[in-house]
C-alpha positions, 0 to 999 in steps of 0.5 A: 613109751613116752612121747619124748622116747617115741621121738628119740626112737624115731630119730634113731631109726631114721639115722640107722635106716641107711644101713651104714655105721653111725658112731655112738657119739654121732647118735648121741649128738643127734638126739641130745642124749647121753651114751647111756640113753643110747644104749637103752634105746638100742635095747628097745630096738633089739626087743623089737627084733631089729637086727643091730650090729655094734662094732667098737670104733665104728658104732652101730648099724642095721644091716641092709637098712630099713624102709620106713613109712613116710608119714608126712608124705602119706598125709599130704597125698591123702589130704590132696586127694580129699580123702576121709582117710587123711586122719592117719596115725603112723606109729613106731610100735603098738600092741595092735592097730585094731586096739588103737582104733577101738580106743580112739573111737571111744574117745573120738566117736564118729571120726574116721581114723587110720592107724598104721604101725611099723611093728605090733606086739599083739597083732591079731588075725581071724579067730584070735590067731596071732598076726606075725608083725616084724618091724618094718617088714610088712604093712599093718594098718586098721581103719575106723569108720562109721557107715550108714548101714546096720550090722545086718547089711555088713555080711559082705564087707570083708569081701568088698575090702578083699576085692578092692585090695586085690584090684589095687595090688594087681596093678603092681604085681607080676603074678595074679593076686586072688581072694580066698573067701572070706578074708585072705589074699593069695598068690599061687596058694601062698598067703599074701594078706589077711583082713579082719573086720570087727563091727559094732552097732545095731541091726538096722541103723549105723555101724562102726567098722574096725577093719584091719589089714596085714600085708606081707611086704619083705619079711625074711624067712626067719621072721615068718617061720611061725606062720602055719601056711605057705606065704609070699611077699609083695616085694617079690612081685613088684618093681623095685621102685615101688615103696610101702608108702606108695602102695599103702596110699593107693590101697587107702584111696581105692578102699575109700571108693570101695566103701562108697560103692558098698554103701550104694550097691552092696556086693554087685561090683564084687559079684561081677568080679568074683569068677576072675578074682576068687582063688577057688572058683569052680574048684573042689573045696572043703568047708571045715566047721566046728563039728563037721565038714562039707565037700563040694565045688565053689560056685559063687557068692550070695548078695549077703557075702555067703559062699555058694557051694555045689555038693552031691546033695545040692547047693549049700550056702555057707556063712563065714562065722567059725568056718575055714575054707580049704582047697580039696585035693 
């Protein structure tokens, strides 16, 4: 979309976000466009699967309204906190926040940036899986940051991000939120969030991290029907007064501290909290690999971020790579 179309779509969404009817004439006047242009913009919203009601003589409405992210408020909060994450881009729709970060880094190397989107057309998770991204239903964001660590020292960064995320969300949640090695957050075995870390650089010097997080907020059952595992929304676990913008600001501020701690102390903080925050600690697990599987008991993590599993033949060390960790019944 052009910048002018982006602006018009944003105004249209904020007009309809209250869940009330707004006439075509009212919307056309607010945007300074023709009724034909309004029709085209409505088709754009429908392409994002935003539910729209149109009633002759009353106009358009989004049933139930929308909770949109407050970009100005987010930027102000992060700037006042002196956060390096105040360079944020809040987008209405994007192919992938991770792709945005990668492109931004090519054009603006060495500059920390955060991309947040209301909607993704090609959101992706671990192993190239599609990340379901309905409009304004969840949180989708990526962080691009350079760290003074080589790739060889970044094996545990996903766990550091996961523990930070769990700690932040547990301050709000009425149920315990746990981490499942190496990159998921669960509540009672239902997926709440996922983390994707992409790193580039050399083995011993500086690295660029592109860290993506998807967090279920208030996704409807129909919107999440393509997800191949049980899932849960954060909105069902927190007070009604909590907003997506508030949660996101706290996540970013906490993550900034987590990055600093990881650079100075590695996974020491994570290791101290693993027993209380791991969803499968001291439980029977199955590691599914490309050509085989391994059964055992999860007993902790290595300083590298690898998982320690007690098996009948002794302790085994499992690196993330192309493996899956499952609860064994």
